[in-house]
C-alpha positions in Angstrom: 129.2 -125.1 -24.3 127.6 -127.6 -22.0 130.4 -130.1 -21.2 128.1 -132.4 -19.1 126.1 -135.3 -20.4 123.9 -137.5 -18.3 124.3 -141.3 -18.9 121.9 -143.4 -16.8 122.6 -142.9 -13.2 125.9 -141.1 -13.8 127.3 -138.4 -15.6 130.3 -137.7 -18.0 132.5 -134.5 -17.7 135.3 -133.3 -19.7 137.8 -132.2 -17.0 141.6 -131.2 -17.1 143.7 -133.6 -15.2 146.8 -132.2 -13.7 148.2 -135.4 -12.1 147.4 -136.9 -8.7 144.6 -138.5 -7.0 141.7 -135.9 -7.8 140.1 -133.8 -10.4 137.8 -130.5 -9.8 134.1 -129.9 -10.7 132.8 -126.4 -10.2 131.1 -127.5 -6.9 133.0 -130.6 -5.5 136.4 -132.5 -5.7 136.3 -136.0 -7.2 138.6 -139.0 -6.4 140.1 -140.5 -9.5 139.7 -144.3 -9.3 142.2 -145.0 -12.2 144.5 -142.0 -12.8 145.1 -141.3 -16.5 148.6 -142.1 -18.0 149.2 -138.4 -18.5 147.9 -134.9 -17.6 145.6 -133.4 -20.2 142.0 -133.1 -21.0 140.0 -136.3 -20.4 136.4 -137.4 -20.5 135.5 -139.0 -17.3 132.6 -141.0 -16.1 131.3 -139.6 -12.7 129.4 -141.6 -10.0 129.0 -139.8 -6.8 132.5 -138.6 -5.7 134.5 -140.9 -7.9 135.6 -140.3 -11.5 136.9 -142.8 -14.0 138.9 -141.6 -17.0 137.4 -143.0 -20.2 139.3 -141.3 -23.0 141.4 -138.2 -24.0 139.2 -135.1 -25.1 139.4 -131.7 -26.1 139.0 -128.6 -23.7 135.6 -127.8 -22.7 133.9 -125.5 -20.2 136.6 -122.7 -20.3 134.5 -119.9 -21.7 132.8 -118.8 -18.4 136.0 -119.0 -16.2 138.2 -115.9 -15.4 140.6 -115.0 -18.1 144.1 -114.1 -17.3 146.4 -112.8 -20.2 150.1 -112.5 -20.0 153.4 -113.7 -21.6 155.2 -117.0 -21.2 158.4 -117.5 -19.4 159.2 -121.3 -19.4 156.0 -123.0 -18.1 154.8 -119.9 -16.2 152.5 -117.0 -17.2 153.7 -113.6 -16.2 150.8 -111.4 -15.7 149.5 -108.7 -13.4 151.9 -107.0 -11.3 154.7 -109.2 -12.4 153.2 -112.3 -10.9 154.6 -115.5 -12.6 152.3 -118.5 -12.2 152.4 -121.9 -13.5 150.2 -122.5 -16.4 149.1 -126.2 -16.9 148.4 -128.2 -20.2 150.4 -126.2 -22.5 150.4 -127.6 -26.1 152.8 -130.3 -27.0 154.2 -127.8 -29.4 155.9 -125.5 -27.2 155.0 -121.8 -27.8 158.0 -119.4 -28.8 159.8 -117.7 -25.9 157.8 -114.8 -24.4 154.6 -115.7 -26.3 151.3 -114.0 -25.5 149.0 -116.4 -24.0 145.3 -116.5 -22.6 144.6 -118.8 -19.6 141.6 -119.5 -17.6 141.6 -119.8 -13.9 140.1 -123.5 -13.1 137.9 -124.0 -10.2 140.8 -125.0 -7.8 142.6 -122.0 -9.0 144.8 -123.4 -11.4 145.8 -121.7 -14.5 144.8 -123.7 -17.5 146.2 -122.8 -21.1 143.4 -121.7 -23.6 145.3 -120.3 -26.6 148.4 -118.3 -27.9 147.4 -114.8 -28.8 148.5 -113.1 -31.9 152.0 -111.4 -31.6 153.1 -107.9 -32.6 156.5 -106.4 -32.9 157.1 -106.2 -29.3 157.5 -109.9 -28.8 159.7 -110.2 -31.9 161.9 -107.5 -30.7 162.2 -109.1 -27.0 163.2 -112.4 -28.6 165.8 -110.7 -30.6 167.3 -108.8 -27.9 167.4 -111.9 -25.7 169.2 -113.8 -28.3 171.7 -110.9 -28.7 172.2 -110.7 -25.0 170.7 -107.1 -24.9 168.1 -105.4 -22.8 164.7 -103.8 -23.2 166.2 -100.4 -22.0 165.3 -98.3 -25.1 162.4 -100.4 -26.5 159.1 -98.5 -26.7 155.6 -100.0 -26.3 156.5 -103.2 -24.5 153.5 -104.6 -22.2 154.6 -104.7 -18.5 154.1 -108.6 -18.4 156.4 -109.1 -21.2 159.1 -106.8 -19.6 158.6 -108.9 -16.5 158.9 -112.2 -18.6 162.2 -110.9 -19.9 163.4 -110.0 -16.5 162.7 -113.4 -15.1 164.3 -115.0 -18.0 167.5 -113.0 -17.2 167.4 -113.9 -13.7 166.9 -117.5 -14.4 169.9 -117.5 -16.8 172.1 -116.0 -14.2 170.8 -118.2 -11.5 171.7 -121.1 -13.5 175.2 -119.8 -14.3 176.0 -119.2 -10.6 174.4 -122.6 -9.6 171.8 -120.8 -7.4 168.2 -121.8 -7.5 165.7 -118.9 -7.1 161.9 -118.6 -6.5 160.0 -116.1 -8.6 158.5 -114.6 -5.5 161.9 -113.7 -4.3 162.8 -111.4 -7.2 159.3 -110.3 -8.3 160.1 -106.8 -7.3 163.2 -106.5 -9.4 162.3 -108.1 -12.6 161.5 -104.9 -14.5 164.6 -103.1 -13.5 166.5 -106.2 -14.5 164.9 -106.2 -18.0 166.1 -102.5 -18.4 169.6 -103.0 -16.8 170.5 -106.5 -18.2 172.6 -109.4 -16.9 175.0 -107.3 -14.6 171.8 -106.4 -12.6 170.6 -109.9 -12.6 173.6 -111.4 -11.4 173.9 -108.7 -8.5 170.2 -109.6 -7.6 170.9 -113.1 -7.4 174.2 -112.6 -5.4 172.9 -110.0 -3.2 171.7 -112.2 -0.4 175.6 -113.2 0.1 176.2 -109.5 0.4 173.3 -109.2 3.0 174.5 -112.2 5.0 177.9 -110.8 5.3 176.9 -107.1 5.9 174.7 -108.2 8.8 177.9 -109.7 10.5 180.0 -106.6 9.7 181.9 -108.2 6.9 182.3 -107.1 3.3 182.1 -109.2 0.1 185.2 -109.0 -2.0 184.6 -111.8 -4.6 182.2 -114.6 -5.3 183.0 -117.6 -7.7 181.1 -120.7 -8.7 182.9 -123.9 -7.6 181.4 -127.0 -9.0 177.5 -128.0 -8.5 175.9 -126.0 -5.9 179.0 -124.3 -4.4 180.1 -120.8 -4.1 183.8 -119.7 -3.2 183.3 -116.5 -1.1 186.2 -114.0 -0.4 185.4 -111.4 2.2 187.2 -109.1 4.4 186.5 -108.8 8.2 188.5 -107.3 11.1 191.3 -106.3 8.6 191.9 -109.8 7.2 190.8 -111.5 4.1 189.0 -114.7 4.1 187.9 -117.3 1.7 185.1 -119.9 2.3 183.3 -122.5 0.4 179.4 -122.4 0.9 176.3 -124.1 -0.3 174.6 -121.7 -3.0 171.1 -122.4 -1.9 171.4 -122.4 1.8 174.7 -120.5 2.4 175.5 -123.4 4.7 179.5 -123.4 5.4 181.3 -126.4 3.6 184.8 -125.3 4.3 185.1 -122.2 6.5 188.6 -121.5 5.5 189.7 -121.5 9.3 190.3 -124.5 11.4 187.1 -125.4 13.1 188.2 -129.0 14.2 186.0 -130.4 11.4 182.7 -128.6 12.7 182.5 -126.4 9.6 179.0 -127.5 8.5 177.6 -126.3 11.8 178.1 -122.6 10.7 176.6 -120.5 8.1 177.9 -117.8 6.2 176.0 -115.1 8.3 177.4 -116.7 11.6 181.1 -117.3 10.5 182.3 -113.7 11.1 181.3 -114.1 14.6 183.2 -117.3 14.9 186.2 -115.5 13.4 185.9 -112.7 16.0 185.7 -115.1 18.9 188.8 -117.1 17.4 190.9 -113.7 17.1 189.7 -112.8 20.7 190.9 -115.9 22.1 194.1 -116.1 19.9 193.4 -119.4 18.3 192.8 -118.4 14.7 194.2 -120.5 12.1 193.6 -119.7 8.6 193.3 -122.8 6.1 192.3 -121.1 3.0 194.3 -118.1 2.2 192.6 -115.7 -0.3 
């Protein structure tokens, strides 16, 4: 379908508006003179490099763009090799969890929703397993993108419960195994960076508990003693070291804390303020 119509010295284009000061044509970027009130498909009057929104419109011009198929996780489309990309301009009526979607890659690289594909038994089974708190371990004929979307959802649930933000790129290599192994594996993956931070310093994680918004209580062993510290879940920055640092706790990270403890023991000045 030709989505350009010439009007006098200007043109009209139906384009997706994602928010911000610009929209994209196949060959150039246009400045939006008066941004539309909301993202969506809009008809723009174009003069030179300036676009003016005129009215809402239906999608046009998607047919010749690269097609990307996958499964929905939140507002992301999970597709090739478990990549989870934001998909824009989803319908007002949100598709069901793990729906199979078609999207097109717009000229600036953004994925734009095109349609919800027909489902088969795999999507219904995945939703049922999710609602039951189960896994996809014994489920056959499940597309890789659906398994990955299921794994991402499990990791997201665990991260929310533990109060830890995560980026899909951090866990992309584990989502398929998490879909098979379940919430225990999901929580282990989310908390593994705490273990890595302590292992790097020669300490061993004993227990991990969520303590309020964005905080973890970390119990670990080091040099034959047990220690308990309060750290920020997203940065592992120390809030309360559990030892006397004269009010300088926030200058320390979980990874550097064991070295501080070692020095305090060496200088015979260790004072434990939080006993595990």
